[in-house]
C-alpha positions as CSV (number, residue, x, y, z in Angstrom):
1,M,24.6,162.0,-166.0
2,E,25.0,159.9,-162.8
3,D,23.3,159.6,-159.5
4,R,23.8,157.3,-156.6
5,Y,22.1,154.5,-158.5
6,G,24.3,154.7,-161.6
7,D,24.4,156.4,-165.0
8,Y,21.4,157.8,-166.8
9,Q,20.5,159.8,-169.9
10,I,18.5,163.0,-169.9
11,L,15.4,162.0,-172.0
12,T,12.3,163.5,-170.4
13,G,13.8,166.4,-168.5
14,N,12.4,165.0,-165.3
15,E,15.6,163.0,-164.5
16,A,16.9,163.9,-161.1
17,P,17.8,162.1,-157.9
18,Q,14.8,161.0,-155.9
19,R,12.4,161.9,-158.8
20,C,10.3,159.7,-161.1
21,F,12.0,159.8,-164.5
22,W,8.6,159.8,-166.2
23,C,6.5,162.3,-164.3
24,G,9.0,164.1,-162.0
25,C,7.2,163.5,-158.8
26,G,9.2,162.6,-155.7
27,V,10.1,159.1,-154.9
28,N,11.5,157.9,-151.6
29,K,12.5,154.4,-152.6
30,K,15.8,153.3,-154.2
31,R,14.3,153.5,-157.7
32,R,13.8,156.0,-160.5
33,Y,10.0,155.4,-161.0
34,C,7.1,156.3,-158.8
35,C,5.0,153.3,-159.9
36,E,5.3,150.3,-162.2
37,E,3.1,152.0,-164.8
38,H,5.7,154.8,-165.2
39,R,8.5,152.3,-165.3
40,D,6.8,150.5,-168.2
41,L,6.1,153.8,-170.0
42,Y,9.7,155.0,-169.6
43,Y,11.1,151.7,-170.9
44,K,8.6,151.5,-173.8
45,H,9.5,155.0,-175.0
46,F,13.3,155.1,-174.5
47,C,14.8,151.6,-173.9
48,W,15.6,150.0,-177.2
49,P,14.8,146.3,-176.4
50,E,11.4,147.2,-175.0
51,A,10.6,149.9,-177.6
52,A,11.5,147.5,-180.5
53,D,9.5,144.7,-179.0
54,W,6.5,147.0,-178.6
55,C,6.8,148.2,-182.2
56,M,6.8,144.6,-183.5
57,K,3.8,143.6,-181.4
58,K,1.9,146.7,-182.5
59,A,2.7,145.9,-186.2
60,E,1.9,142.2,-185.7
61,K,5.2,141.5,-187.3
62,I,4.0,142.9,-190.7
63,C,6.2,145.1,-192.8
64,A,4.8,148.6,-192.9
65,N,6.1,149.0,-196.5
66,C,5.3,145.8,-198.4
67,G,3.1,143.7,-196.0
68,K,5.6,140.7,-195.8
69,K,6.8,139.3,-192.5
70,A,8.8,142.0,-190.6
71,N,12.0,141.2,-188.8
72,R,13.5,144.6,-188.3
73,V,12.6,147.8,-186.4
74,H,13.6,151.0,-188.1
75,H,14.0,154.6,-186.7
76,L,12.1,157.0,-189.0
77,D,14.3,159.8,-187.6
78,P,17.7,158.1,-187.7
79,L,20.0,157.8,-184.7
80,G,22.8,159.4,-186.6
81,G,25.5,157.7,-184.5
82,E,23.8,158.3,-181.2
83,R,23.5,155.5,-178.6
84,R,20.6,153.1,-179.4
85,I,20.0,151.5,-175.9
86,W,18.6,154.7,-174.2
87,N,17.5,157.3,-176.7
88,K,14.7,159.8,-177.3
89,K,14.4,158.4,-180.8
90,N,13.2,155.1,-179.5
91,R,9.7,156.6,-179.0
92,P,6.9,154.6,-180.5
93,E,6.0,157.2,-183.1
94,N,9.5,157.1,-184.4
95,L,9.7,153.3,-185.0
96,V,8.3,151.2,-187.8
97,A,8.5,147.4,-188.4
98,L,10.1,146.4,-191.7
99,C,11.2,143.3,-193.5
100,S,14.9,142.8,-194.5
101,S,14.3,143.9,-198.1
102,C,12.5,147.1,-197.1
103,H,14.9,148.0,-194.3
């Protein structure tokens, strides 16, 4: 999809011009979020770099499988060839920190 600010993916169902992508309320500014809190939530749940970083912090960089130092973030429900950068599967509950051996 595309609006006057560029391309975007339909992730929450609230994506629309002049609407907050997180809650759907109207925004009058040249942005897609009604507040910084919703911007942070949107990125944490759908943008790969932020979601992966959040997952590692939550896991304290400990592998969920063996307890060694984690250095990978794994999707429990695999992407299956879908784009990684913006994806519904980047939700916190679908990510787990793993070490190289367990990944």
